[in-house]
C-alpha positions as CSV (number, residue, x, y, z in Angstrom):
1,X,0.3,-0.1,0.1
2,X,2.9,2.4,0.8
3,X,4.5,1.7,-2.4
4,X,1.1,2.3,-4.0
5,X,0.7,5.9,-2.5
6,X,4.3,6.2,-3.4
7,X,3.7,5.7,-7.2
8,X,0.8,7.7,-7.0
9,X,2.3,10.6,-5.2
10,X,5.0,10.5,-7.7
11,X,2.5,10.3,-10.6
12,X,0.6,12.9,-9.1
13,X,3.7,15.4,-8.7
14,X,4.7,14.2,-12.1
15,X,1.2,15.1,-13.4
16,X,2.0,18.6,-11.8
17,X,5.1,18.9,-13.4
18,X,4.0,17.9,-16.7
19,X,1.1,20.4,-16.5
20,X,3.6,23.2,-15.7
21,X,5.9,22.1,-18.7
22,X,3.1,22.2,-20.7
23,X,2.1,25.4,-19.9
24,X,5.6,26.6,-20.3
25,X,6.0,24.9,-23.6
26,X,2.7,26.7,-24.6
27,X,3.8,29.8,-23.6
28,X,7.5,29.2,-25.0
29,X,5.9,28.2,-28.3
30,X,3.6,31.5,-28.5
31,X,6.7,33.7,-28.2
32,X,8.6,31.5,-30.7
33,X,5.4,31.8,-33.0
34,X,5.4,35.3,-32.4
35,X,9.2,35.8,-33.5
36,X,8.6,33.5,-36.7
37,X,5.4,35.8,-37.4
38,X,7.6,38.9,-37.2
39,X,10.4,37.4,-39.2
40,X,7.8,36.1,-41.6
41,X,6.4,39.7,-42.3
42,X,10.1,41.0,-42.7
43,X,11.1,38.6,-45.0
44,X,7.7,38.8,-47.0
45,X,8.4,42.5,-47.2
46,X,11.7,42.0,-48.4
47,X,10.4,39.2,-51.2
48,X,7.4,41.1,-52.4
49,X,8.4,44.8,-52.1
50,X,12.1,45.3,-51.9
51,X,13.6,42.6,-54.1
52,X,11.0,43.3,-57.1
53,X,11.7,46.9,-56.7
54,X,15.5,46.4,-57.2
55,X,14.4,44.3,-60.4
56,X,12.5,47.2,-61.6
57,X,15.3,49.9,-60.9
58,X,17.5,47.5,-63.1
59,X,15.0,47.2,-65.8
60,X,14.8,51.1,-65.8
61,X,18.5,51.3,-65.9
62,X,18.7,48.8,-68.7
63,X,16.2,51.1,-70.5
64,X,18.5,54.4,-69.9
65,X,21.6,52.7,-71.1
66,X,20.1,50.9,-74.1
67,X,18.3,54.1,-75.1
68,X,21.4,56.5,-75.0
69,X,23.2,53.9,-76.9
70,X,20.6,53.6,-79.5
71,X,20.2,57.3,-79.8
72,X,24.2,57.6,-80.4
73,X,23.6,54.8,-83.2
74,X,20.8,57.0,-84.5
75,X,22.9,60.0,-84.9
76,X,26.4,58.6,-85.8
77,X,25.7,55.4,-87.6
78,X,22.0,54.5,-88.6
79,X,21.3,57.3,-91.2
80,X,18.8,55.2,-93.0
81,X,15.3,54.8,-92.0
82,X,13.9,51.6,-90.8
83,X,17.0,49.9,-89.3
84,X,16.5,47.6,-86.2
85,X,18.3,49.7,-83.8
86,X,15.9,52.7,-85.0
87,X,12.8,50.6,-84.4
88,X,14.3,49.2,-81.1
89,X,14.8,52.9,-80.0
90,X,11.2,53.6,-81.3
91,X,9.9,50.7,-79.1
92,X,11.6,51.8,-76.2
93,X,10.1,55.5,-76.3
94,X,6.6,54.4,-77.7
95,X,5.9,50.9,-75.7
96,X,8.9,49.6,-73.3
97,X,9.2,52.9,-71.5
98,X,5.5,53.6,-71.2
99,X,4.4,50.2,-70.1
100,X,7.3,50.3,-67.7
101,X,6.0,53.5,-65.9
102,X,2.4,52.3,-66.2
103,X,3.3,49.1,-64.5
104,X,6.0,50.7,-61.9
105,X,3.7,53.5,-60.8
106,X,1.2,51.1,-59.4
107,X,3.8,49.3,-57.5
108,X,5.1,52.7,-56.3
109,X,2.2,53.4,-54.2
110,X,3.4,50.7,-51.9
111,X,6.6,52.4,-51.1
112,X,7.4,55.0,-48.2
113,X,6.5,58.5,-49.2
114,X,10.2,59.3,-48.9
115,X,11.2,56.9,-51.5
116,X,8.0,57.6,-53.6
117,X,9.5,61.4,-53.8
118,X,12.8,60.2,-54.9
119,X,11.3,58.0,-57.2
120,X,9.4,60.6,-59.0
121,X,12.3,62.8,-59.0
122,X,13.9,60.2,-60.8
123,X,11.0,59.5,-63.3
124,X,11.0,63.2,-64.3
125,X,14.7,63.2,-64.6
126,X,14.3,60.0,-67.2
127,X,11.3,61.6,-68.7
128,X,13.5,64.8,-69.5
129,X,16.1,62.4,-71.1
130,X,13.7,60.7,-73.1
131,X,12.2,64.0,-74.2
132,X,15.5,65.1,-75.5
133,X,16.2,62.0,-77.1
134,X,12.7,62.2,-79.2
135,X,13.5,65.4,-80.0
136,X,16.8,64.4,-81.8
137,X,14.7,61.4,-83.3
138,X,12.3,63.6,-84.7
139,X,15.0,66.4,-86.1
140,X,16.9,63.3,-87.8
141,X,13.9,61.5,-89.4
142,X,14.9,61.2,-92.6
143,X,18.3,60.7,-94.4
144,X,18.5,64.5,-96.0
145,X,18.4,65.5,-92.3
146,X,21.8,64.3,-91.8
147,X,23.5,66.6,-94.7
148,X,22.3,69.6,-92.7
149,X,25.4,70.7,-91.1
150,X,23.5,73.4,-88.9
151,X,21.5,71.0,-87.7
152,X,24.1,68.1,-87.0
153,X,26.0,71.1,-85.1
154,X,23.5,71.6,-82.8
155,X,22.9,67.7,-82.2
156,X,26.6,66.4,-81.9
157,X,27.3,68.2,-78.5
158,X,24.3,66.6,-76.9
159,X,25.7,63.3,-77.4
160,X,29.4,63.7,-76.8
161,X,30.8,62.5,-73.5
162,X,30.0,65.5,-71.5
163,X,26.8,66.4,-73.8
164,X,23.5,67.1,-72.0
165,X,22.1,63.6,-73.2
166,X,24.9,61.6,-71.6
167,X,25.3,64.0,-68.6
168,X,21.4,63.4,-68.0
169,X,21.9,59.3,-68.6
170,X,24.8,59.8,-66.0
171,X,22.4,61.5,-63.5
172,X,19.5,59.0,-64.1
173,X,21.9,56.0,-63.4
174,X,23.3,57.9,-60.1
175,X,19.8,58.4,-58.9
176,X,19.0,54.6,-59.9
177,X,22.0,53.3,-57.9
178,X,21.0,55.6,-55.0
179,X,17.5,54.4,-54.8
180,X,18.6,50.7,-55.2
181,X,21.1,51.2,-52.5
182,X,18.3,52.1,-50.2
183,X,16.6,48.9,-51.1
184,X,19.6,46.8,-50.7
185,X,20.1,48.3,-47.4
186,X,16.7,47.4,-46.4
187,X,17.1,43.9,-47.6
188,X,20.4,43.8,-45.4
189,X,18.5,45.2,-42.5
190,X,16.1,42.5,-42.9
191,X,18.5,39.9,-43.2
192,X,20.4,41.3,-40.1
193,X,17.1,41.2,-38.3
194,X,16.5,37.7,-39.4
195,X,19.9,36.9,-37.7
196,X,18.8,38.5,-34.8
197,X,15.3,36.5,-34.7
198,X,17.8,33.4,-34.9
199,X,19.5,34.5,-31.6
200,X,16.4,35.5,-30.0
201,X,14.9,31.8,-30.8
202,X,18.1,30.5,-29.3
203,X,17.6,32.4,-26.3
204,X,14.0,31.1,-26.0
205,X,15.2,27.7,-26.3
206,X,17.9,28.2,-23.6
207,X,14.8,29.7,-21.4
208,X,12.8,26.7,-22.6
209,X,15.3,24.4,-21.3
210,X,16.3,26.2,-18.0
211,X,12.7,26.2,-17.1
212,X,12.4,22.7,-17.7
213,X,15.3,21.8,-15.5
214,X,13.9,24.3,-12.7
215,X,10.7,22.0,-12.8
216,X,12.7,19.0,-12.5
217,X,14.7,20.3,-9.8
218,X,11.4,21.2,-8.0
219,X,10.0,17.6,-8.7
220,X,13.3,15.9,-7.4
221,X,12.9,17.7,-3.9
222,X,9.5,16.0,-3.5
223,X,10.6,12.9,-5.0
224,X,11.4,9.8,-2.3
225,X,14.6,9.4,-0.7
226,X,14.9,6.3,-2.4
227,X,15.1,7.8,-5.8
228,X,17.9,10.4,-4.4
229,X,20.9,8.5,-6.2
230,X,18.8,9.2,-9.5
231,X,17.8,12.8,-8.8
232,X,21.3,13.3,-8.0
233,X,22.3,12.0,-12.0
234,X,19.6,14.3,-13.2
235,X,20.8,17.1,-11.0
236,X,24.0,17.0,-12.5
237,X,22.5,17.2,-16.1
238,X,20.4,19.9,-15.1
239,X,23.4,22.0,-13.2
240,X,25.3,21.6,-16.5
241,X,22.1,22.8,-18.8
242,X,21.5,25.6,-16.4
243,X,24.9,26.8,-17.1
244,X,24.1,26.9,-20.8
245,X,25.2,23.4,-21.9
246,X,23.4,20.5,-23.4
247,X,25.0,17.7,-21.9
248,X,24.5,13.9,-22.7
249,X,22.2,12.6,-20.4
250,X,22.7,9.0,-19.2
251,X,19.1,7.1,-19.6
252,X,18.1,5.7,-16.0
253,X,16.6,1.7,-16.6
254,X,13.4,2.2,-14.6
255,X,9.6,1.2,-15.1
256,X,8.4,4.0,-13.2
257,X,8.0,7.6,-14.1
258,X,11.5,8.5,-13.1
259,X,12.6,6.3,-15.7
260,X,10.2,8.0,-18.4
261,X,11.2,11.1,-16.9
262,X,15.1,10.4,-17.7
263,X,14.0,9.0,-21.1
264,X,12.1,11.9,-22.2
265,X,14.8,14.4,-20.9
266,X,17.3,12.5,-22.7
267,X,15.6,13.0,-26.1
268,X,14.5,16.6,-25.1
269,X,18.2,17.5,-24.7
270,X,19.4,15.5,-27.8
271,X,16.4,17.4,-29.9
272,X,17.3,20.8,-28.4
273,X,20.9,20.1,-29.3
274,X,20.0,19.5,-32.9
275,X,17.9,22.6,-32.8
276,X,20.7,24.7,-31.1
277,X,23.4,23.2,-33.9
278,X,20.9,23.6,-37.0
279,X,20.1,27.3,-35.7
280,X,23.9,27.9,-35.5
281,X,24.6,26.5,-38.9
282,X,21.9,28.8,-40.4
283,X,23.1,31.7,-38.5
284,X,26.4,31.0,-40.4
285,X,25.0,30.8,-43.9
286,X,25.5,27.1,-44.1
287,X,22.5,26.2,-45.6
288,X,23.1,22.7,-46.8
289,X,23.2,20.6,-43.2
290,X,20.7,17.9,-42.9
291,X,18.1,18.3,-40.2
292,X,15.0,16.4,-39.5
293,X,12.1,17.7,-37.2
294,X,11.4,15.4,-34.3
295,X,7.7,15.0,-35.8
296,X,5.4,16.6,-38.1
297,X,4.0,18.7,-35.2
298,X,7.6,20.0,-34.2
299,X,6.6,23.6,-34.8
300,X,10.2,24.9,-34.0
301,X,12.2,22.3,-36.1
302,X,9.8,23.0,-38.9
303,X,9.6,26.6,-38.7
304,X,13.7,26.5,-38.8
305,X,13.5,24.4,-41.9
306,X,11.0,26.7,-43.7
307,X,13.3,29.8,-42.5
308,X,16.3,27.7,-44.0
309,X,14.3,27.1,-47.3
310,X,13.7,30.8,-47.6
311,X,16.8,32.1,-47.1
312,X,18.5,29.6,-49.7
313,X,16.0,30.7,-52.3
314,X,16.5,34.6,-51.4
315,X,20.5,33.7,-51.8
316,X,19.7,31.7,-54.9
317,X,17.8,34.8,-56.6
318,X,20.0,37.0,-55.6
319,X,23.0,35.1,-57.1
320,X,20.9,34.7,-60.3
321,X,20.1,38.2,-60.4
322,X,24.0,39.0,-60.0
323,X,24.9,36.9,-62.6
324,X,22.1,38.4,-65.2
325,X,22.8,41.9,-64.1
326,X,26.8,41.2,-64.5
327,X,26.0,39.7,-68.3
328,X,23.5,42.5,-69.2
329,X,26.1,44.9,-68.0
330,X,28.9,43.3,-70.0
331,X,26.7,43.3,-73.2
332,X,25.9,47.0,-72.6
333,X,29.3,48.2,-72.1
334,X,30.4,46.4,-75.1
335,X,27.9,47.8,-77.4
336,X,28.9,51.1,-76.0
337,X,32.9,50.0,-76.5
338,X,32.1,48.8,-80.1
339,X,30.3,52.2,-81.0
340,X,33.3,54.0,-79.9
341,X,35.6,52.0,-82.3
342,X,33.4,52.3,-85.2
343,X,32.9,56.0,-84.6
344,X,36.7,56.6,-84.5
345,X,37.6,54.6,-87.5
346,X,34.4,54.7,-90.0
347,X,36.2,56.6,-92.6
348,X,38.9,53.7,-93.2
349,X,37.9,50.3,-93.9
350,X,41.4,48.6,-92.8
351,X,41.7,50.4,-89.9
352,X,37.9,49.8,-88.8
353,X,38.1,46.1,-89.5
354,X,41.5,45.4,-87.8
355,X,40.2,47.6,-84.6
356,X,36.7,45.6,-84.4
357,X,38.1,42.1,-84.8
358,X,41.0,42.9,-82.1
359,X,38.3,44.4,-79.9
360,X,36.0,41.6,-80.1
361,X,38.7,38.8,-79.6
362,X,39.9,40.6,-76.3
363,X,36.5,41.4,-75.4
364,X,34.9,37.7,-75.5
365,X,38.0,36.4,-74.4
366,X,38.6,34.4,-77.6
367,X,42.1,33.4,-78.6
368,X,42.2,34.2,-82.3
369,X,39.4,35.9,-84.9
370,X,39.1,36.8,-88.2
371,X,36.9,39.1,-90.3
372,X,36.2,38.4,-93.6
373,X,34.5,40.9,-96.2
374,X,32.8,40.4,-99.6
375,X,35.2,41.3,-102.4
376,X,33.1,42.7,-105.2
377,X,36.2,44.0,-107.4
378,X,35.0,41.3,-110.1
379,X,31.3,40.9,-110.5
380,X,31.7,37.4,-112.0
381,X,34.1,36.1,-109.5
382,X,32.9,37.3,-105.7
383,X,34.6,35.9,-102.8
384,X,35.1,36.0,-99.2
385,X,38.3,38.2,-98.1
386,X,40.1,37.9,-94.7
387,X,40.3,41.7,-94.2
388,X,41.6,41.3,-91.0
389,X,43.0,39.3,-88.4
390,X,44.0,38.9,-84.7
391,X,46.2,36.1,-83.2
392,X,46.2,33.9,-86.6
393,X,48.9,31.9,-87.8
394,X,50.5,34.2,-90.2
395,X,52.0,31.5,-92.6
396,X,48.6,29.9,-93.0
397,X,46.0,32.9,-92.6
398,X,47.6,36.0,-93.5
399,X,46.2,35.7,-97.2
400,X,42.9,33.9,-97.1
401,X,40.2,33.9,-99.7
402,X,37.3,31.8,-99.1
403,X,34.9,31.1,-101.8
404,X,31.1,31.1,-101.2
405,X,29.7,27.6,-99.7
406,X,33.3,26.2,-99.1
407,X,34.5,25.6,-95.4
408,X,32.5,26.8,-92.3
409,X,32.7,30.6,-93.1
410,X,31.5,30.1,-96.5
411,X,28.7,27.9,-95.4
412,X,28.0,30.7,-92.7
413,X,27.5,33.5,-95.5
414,X,25.4,31.4,-97.9
415,X,23.2,30.1,-95.2
416,X,23.2,33.5,-93.4
417,X,23.2,32.0,-90.0
418,X,25.2,31.6,-86.8
419,X,27.2,28.4,-86.9
420,X,28.8,27.1,-83.3
421,X,31.1,24.4,-83.1
422,X,32.4,22.5,-80.2
423,X,33.8,19.4,-82.0
424,X,36.4,21.1,-84.3
425,X,37.9,18.9,-86.9
426,X,41.6,18.1,-86.5
427,X,42.6,19.7,-89.6
428,X,40.4,22.7,-89.3
429,X,43.1,25.3,-87.6
430,X,45.5,25.6,-84.7
431,X,46.0,28.2,-82.2
432,X,50.0,29.1,-81.6
433,X,51.0,30.3,-78.2
434,X,54.1,30.4,-76.0
435,X,53.1,27.1,-74.5
436,X,53.0,25.2,-78.1
437,X,50.1,24.7,-80.7
438,X,46.7,23.0,-80.0
439,X,43.2,22.9,-81.6
440,X,40.9,25.2,-80.6
441,X,37.8,23.8,-78.3
442,X,35.2,25.9,-79.8
443,X,34.5,28.1,-83.1
444,X,32.0,30.6,-83.6
445,X,31.1,31.8,-86.7
446,X,28.4,34.8,-87.3
447,X,27.2,36.7,-90.6
448,X,27.7,40.3,-90.9
449,X,24.2,41.3,-91.8
450,X,22.4,44.5,-92.4
451,X,19.3,45.7,-94.3
452,X,18.9,42.1,-95.4
453,X,22.4,42.3,-97.3
454,X,25.4,40.0,-95.9
455,X,28.7,42.1,-95.8
456,X,30.9,39.4,-94.7
457,X,31.5,36.9,-91.9
458,X,33.2,37.1,-88.6
459,X,34.9,34.1,-86.9
460,X,36.2,33.5,-83.7
461,X,38.0,30.3,-81.9
462,X,38.8,30.0,-78.0
463,X,40.3,27.1,-75.9
464,X,36.9,27.5,-74.0
465,X,33.3,27.1,-75.0
466,X,31.4,30.1,-75.8
467,X,28.6,31.2,-73.3
468,X,25.4,31.7,-74.6
469,X,25.2,35.3,-73.6
470,X,28.3,35.8,-75.7
471,X,27.0,34.2,-78.5
472,X,24.1,36.5,-78.4
473,X,26.2,39.6,-77.9
474,X,28.1,38.6,-80.8
475,X,24.9,38.1,-83.0
476,X,23.5,41.5,-81.8
477,X,26.8,43.6,-82.5
478,X,27.5,41.9,-85.9
479,X,24.7,44.0,-87.4
480,X,26.3,47.4,-86.1
481,X,29.5,46.2,-87.5
482,X,27.9,45.5,-90.9
483,X,26.4,48.7,-90.8
484,X,29.6,50.3,-90.3
485,X,31.3,48.3,-93.0
486,X,28.7,49.6,-95.3
487,X,29.3,53.0,-94.4
488,X,33.1,52.7,-95.0
489,X,33.0,51.2,-97.9
490,X,30.6,54.3,-99.0
491,X,32.9,56.7,-97.5
492,X,35.6,55.0,-99.5
493,X,33.8,55.0,-102.8
494,X,32.9,58.9,-102.1
495,X,36.4,59.9,-101.3
496,X,37.3,58.1,-104.8
497,X,34.7,59.8,-106.7
498,X,35.7,63.1,-104.9
499,X,39.3,62.8,-106.0
500,X,38.1,62.2,-109.2
501,X,35.8,65.2,-109.6
502,X,38.7,67.0,-108.0
503,X,40.7,66.3,-110.9
504,X,37.9,67.0,-113.3
505,X,37.3,70.6,-112.0
506,X,40.9,71.2,-112.3
507,X,40.8,70.5,-115.9
508,X,37.3,72.5,-116.5
509,X,39.2,75.3,-114.4
510,X,41.8,75.2,-116.9
511,X,39.3,75.1,-120.1
512,X,37.5,77.8,-118.3
513,X,40.7,80.0,-118.1
514,X,41.3,79.6,-121.9
515,X,37.8,80.1,-122.4
516,X,37.5,83.4,-121.0
517,X,40.7,84.4,-123.0
518,X,38.6,83.6,-125.7
519,X,35.4,85.4,-124.8
520,X,37.7,88.6,-124.1
521,X,38.9,88.2,-127.7
522,X,35.4,87.5,-128.9
523,X,33.9,90.2,-127.2
524,X,36.4,92.8,-128.6
525,X,35.5,91.7,-131.9
526,X,31.7,91.8,-130.9
527,X,32.4,95.5,-130.1
528,X,33.9,96.5,-133.3
529,X,31.2,94.3,-135.7
530,X,28.5,96.3,-133.5
531,X,30.4,99.6,-134.2
532,X,31.0,98.6,-137.7
533,X,27.4,97.4,-138.3
534,X,25.9,100.5,-137.1
535,X,28.2,102.8,-139.3
536,X,27.1,100.4,-142.3
537,X,23.7,100.8,-141.5
538,X,23.7,104.5,-140.9
539,X,25.7,104.7,-144.3
540,X,23.0,102.8,-146.2
541,X,20.2,104.7,-144.8
542,X,22.1,107.9,-146.0
543,X,22.9,106.3,-149.4
544,X,19.1,105.2,-149.6
545,X,18.1,108.6,-149.3
546,X,20.6,110.1,-151.6
547,X,19.7,107.3,-154.3
548,X,15.7,108.4,-153.7
549,X,16.7,112.0,-154.8
550,X,18.7,111.1,-157.8
551,X,17.9,109.5,-161.1
552,X,19.1,106.1,-162.6
553,X,22.7,108.1,-163.0
554,X,23.3,107.0,-159.6
555,X,22.3,102.9,-159.7
556,X,25.7,101.8,-160.6
557,X,27.1,103.4,-157.8
558,X,23.9,102.5,-155.4
559,X,24.1,98.9,-156.6
560,X,28.3,98.8,-155.5
561,X,27.3,100.4,-152.1
562,X,25.0,97.5,-151.4
563,X,27.2,94.9,-152.6
564,X,29.8,96.4,-150.0
565,X,27.3,96.4,-147.2
566,X,26.1,93.1,-147.9
567,X,29.6,91.6,-148.0
568,X,30.3,93.5,-144.5
569,X,26.8,91.9,-143.3
570,X,28.2,88.3,-144.3
571,X,31.2,88.8,-142.7
572,X,29.7,89.7,-139.6
573,X,27.5,86.5,-139.7
574,X,30.4,84.4,-140.0
575,X,32.1,85.5,-137.3
576,X,28.9,85.0,-135.3
577,X,28.7,81.9,-136.5
578,X,32.3,81.2,-135.4
579,X,31.4,82.6,-132.1
580,X,28.3,80.3,-131.8
581,X,30.7,77.3,-132.2
582,X,33.3,78.5,-130.0
583,X,31.3,80.0,-126.9
584,X,27.9,79.3,-125.3
585,X,25.2,81.5,-127.0
586,X,21.6,82.2,-126.4
587,X,18.9,84.6,-127.4
588,X,15.9,86.0,-125.0
589,X,13.1,88.2,-125.2
590,X,12.3,91.2,-123.0
591,X,9.7,88.7,-121.1
592,X,12.5,86.1,-120.5
593,X,11.6,83.4,-122.6
594,X,14.7,81.5,-124.5
595,X,14.3,82.0,-128.1
596,X,17.4,80.2,-129.2
597,X,20.4,78.3,-127.8
598,X,23.4,76.9,-129.1
599,X,24.3,73.3,-128.6
600,X,27.4,74.5,-126.2
601,X,24.8,76.3,-124.0
602,X,22.3,73.6,-123.7
603,X,25.1,70.9,-123.3
604,X,26.2,72.8,-119.9
605,X,22.7,71.8,-118.5
606,X,22.8,68.3,-119.4
607,X,19.3,68.7,-121.1
608,X,17.7,68.5,-124.8
609,X,17.3,71.8,-126.8
610,X,13.5,71.0,-126.9
611,X,13.6,71.3,-122.9
612,X,15.3,74.9,-123.0
613,X,13.6,76.8,-125.8
614,X,10.4,78.2,-124.8
615,X,11.0,78.1,-121.0
616,X,11.4,80.9,-119.0
617,X,15.2,81.9,-118.4
618,X,14.6,82.1,-114.6
619,X,13.7,78.5,-114.0
620,X,17.4,77.9,-114.5
621,X,18.5,80.3,-111.9
622,X,19.4,79.7,-108.4
623,X,16.9,80.7,-105.8
624,X,19.5,82.4,-103.7
625,X,20.8,84.5,-106.6
626,X,17.1,85.4,-107.1
627,X,16.7,86.1,-103.7
628,X,19.8,88.4,-103.5
629,X,18.1,90.9,-105.9
630,X,21.1,90.5,-108.6
631,X,18.8,89.0,-110.9
632,X,16.5,91.9,-110.9
633,X,19.2,94.1,-111.2
634,X,20.2,92.5,-114.5
635,X,16.7,92.7,-116.2
636,X,16.5,96.7,-114.8
637,X,19.6,97.2,-116.9
638,X,18.4,95.1,-119.8
639,X,15.2,97.0,-120.0
640,X,16.9,100.2,-120.3
641,X,19.2,98.8,-123.2
642,X,22.0,98.8,-121.4
643,X,25.0,96.3,-121.9
644,X,25.5,93.8,-118.6
645,X,28.9,92.1,-118.2
646,X,28.4,89.6,-114.9
647,X,28.3,86.3,-113.1
648,X,25.1,84.3,-113.0
649,X,24.2,81.7,-110.5
650,X,22.6,78.3,-112.1
651,X,21.4,75.3,-110.7
652,X,22.7,72.2,-113.0
653,X,22.5,68.8,-111.5
654,X,21.3,70.0,-108.1
655,X,24.4,71.6,-107.9
656,X,25.2,75.7,-107.7
657,X,27.2,76.7,-110.6
658,X,28.3,80.3,-111.7
659,X,28.7,81.5,-115.5
660,X,30.1,84.6,-116.6
661,X,28.2,86.3,-119.4
662,X,27.6,89.2,-121.3
663,X,24.1,90.3,-122.0
664,X,23.6,92.6,-125.1
665,X,20.2,94.2,-125.9
666,X,19.9,94.2,-129.7
667,X,17.1,96.0,-131.7
668,X,15.8,94.6,-134.8
669,X,14.5,96.4,-138.1
670,X,11.0,96.8,-136.5
671,X,12.5,98.1,-133.3
672,X,11.9,95.1,-131.1
673,X,14.4,94.3,-128.4
674,X,15.8,90.9,-127.9
675,X,18.8,90.0,-125.7
676,X,22.0,88.1,-127.0
677,X,23.8,86.3,-124.2
678,X,27.6,84.8,-124.4
679,X,28.8,83.2,-121.5
680,X,31.3,80.1,-120.3
681,X,31.7,78.3,-117.0
């Protein structure tokens, strides 16, 4: 009976202690739960607001960098309408940036008021930048706009390194970075707060353990003295636990409540040790530690697992974003670098190709590279010519021509698509370095296409495989390179034509000097002829009057005089015919209608005689010359029957040319005035 009472007493006391422990567990779990709720809210805000905010700012910065780079292309390279870069810039202005603002403005409403004000200031700066870019796009809408030096003189300073657009872009990037740093700081603060929560949880666990030990001590005081030796053992464990240790508990082999308590205590200490170790691992950012909760209902263990999984997810997403941002920045910077290289060498095809392939090999960390351009010197025998190389074996590749469709380079040109090879044939090529000669591991061949025209092929080889983002970059930059090659070819042809034109102009100048000398002689003779003609006319009228008063006695003298006059007139007409064959000559009415033009005058305008006769003289004159009032002065003098010797500005084949001309008013027998004009360029 005594033993039964003793067991009942222990059971009752154990029941009391269990009730107390349960109460403490509930309180502790409530505290832990509240800690986890606070942590979950903090982490939720970080994942739902701060991290997406950073992504939105990264997207805005990418729009900023891309639009500025494409604006440079718009001004310096893409003079034709409808290029991919121009369409991409228009799409950014009309769609991407507008959609971004609509989506992000709803998202910004969740930010703090200070952050909202800072963002709206950033958005105003970005809107200002986009407005300036749109003005340039509007000013350079057509190819002819690039020929306006006044317009280009006003645009170039805006897109230089210290220009308004570049400066605005840098300020926008600075504001974006400042705002990003705020969100990054908040994420870091949340992470720090999470670590503090872990420490708080550890403290709760420690207090929880301590309270249990205290209750066990109280239980030991009331336990029967015959179990004092067991109590002493448990007391030693509790003592170490109270000191902050989680000791190894020796299980007491008894079939009563004490044995059960010992077993439970052993399991509890073991589980607490696992929880403590796991929390320490998480606190040290070691997320690969294996941990299994005590049961499905292990609130603390399962909470630690969820927290670890959330932190792993956050870390993984952060690493992925960092890699993606690094690759995007690498590509954006590469585009800017190549635009600078192309801008510095766009007038020299040889320098351009070498600078491009050298920069491309180094920037993509390749080992060798070659740039092939279509050789069109012979229309019947076109081929790909190795125009520039970098780190090639000189003996094998210094002079290399590839026919269309032959080798991988020729196939790439024909198929107009990228070729990427990771299993290089043994006899394809070798890379020679200070360590020896070896076969490359991968080869990348990309066609140079612009406006659906293939201008050549780029070939890169490396001891490493090309990452996808590098392949995408080479494909993207290839169109810019093709456009630059097209421009360089046009510039070379233009330079050649200009040199030929200059030589032709020199010859024309020499001819013009000779022609002016001839004109001077002719004009002198014309003056003498006019004087002689006038004298002969007066003599004729005088003789006719005398003949009218005399009889047939004077008929013989009259006939001789008439013959003399006609002979002089024939000499004059012969001289005029010689002048007509030597110099440009035409006749006009006082209304400005062209009545006659010799072949020399018609030939100056590259026109047919029917296209000039009957037309107004003013239609051939430059608008600037008319607006200056000089043309009106010529006609005012002619209407007063005054001779005019001056230079007249014509428009011939769209170009302004000056002609030194002599305008002579001449009256016919009826007194009608017509204008005889002699001239030569």
